[in-house]
N, C-alpha and C positions, 0 to 999 in steps of 0.2 A: 504494500500500499504506499503510495507516494504522498508525502506531506508537503503542504504549501502554506506559506505565511504571507499575507499582504497587508499593507496599510492603505486605507481608502480615505479620501477627503471628498465629502459629498457637498455640492453647492446647490443653491436654490432656496426655496422656502422649506427649510428642513428643521427649523427650531420652532417650538411652540405648537407642534403638530404631532406629538408623541412619537417622533421618529426614533429616538433612542429606545423606547420601550418596545416598539415593533421590531427594531433591529435585534434587540436582545432575544425576543421571543423566537424570531426566525433563526438566529444563530444557534440557540439551544436546540431547536427542532432539528437542525442539520448536524448537531453534534460537534459544533465548533467551540474553540476556546478563544479568549481575547477580551476586548472591551470596546466601548463606544463612549464618546463624550462630545459636548458642544465646544466649539471654538469661539473666541471673542469676535471674530469677523462674521458670525452668523452661519458658518458652515458646521458640518459635523465630521468628526474624525473617528474611524474605526480600525482596529487591528484584529485580524481573524486568522486563526490557524487550524488546520485540520486536513482531512483527506482532500486531495486536489479537486476532485469532482464536486465535493460539497462546498469548498471555497468558491469555485467557479459559479455554482448555483447562487451563493450568497451575493456575489458581485452582480449577477443578473438581477437579483431582487433589489439591490441598492439602487439600481437605475430607475426604479419605480418608487420604492419606499413605502411609507405609511399611507393610508387612504387620503389624508388631507395634505400630504406633502406634494411639492412640485419640484422634482429634481431636474436641474439644468445641466449638471455635469458631475461625473465621478472620476476622480483622478486616482489611479492605482499605482502603487509602488511595491514591487516584490521585495521581501526581506528574507533573511536566512531563518528557517524554522528553529525554534528554541526549545521545543518540547513542553510548552506551557500546558499545565494540567488543570488549572482553576477554571470553573465554569465561566461562560461569557458573562461579563458584568457591565453595568453602567457606571461610568466614572463621573464624579461631580467636581 
């Protein structure tokens, strides 16, 4: 099983629309580890690690996001997997 880790920065109307909560729910459903947080510029940052196919599904999901979100852009940066084992969390 190939493991993949990515950092995503999601732009658009993604704060104040439960984007982090929906992201956490989807990541846990897919069995991913990592975290999600709001950034001061109004975007959202997420780091996800897990099976390559599941991470790719999460990236696809991020392009739509929560029901009230309007995603304009998702910037993806691949990172070296670190074997993170904690459940996917919301950071404040």
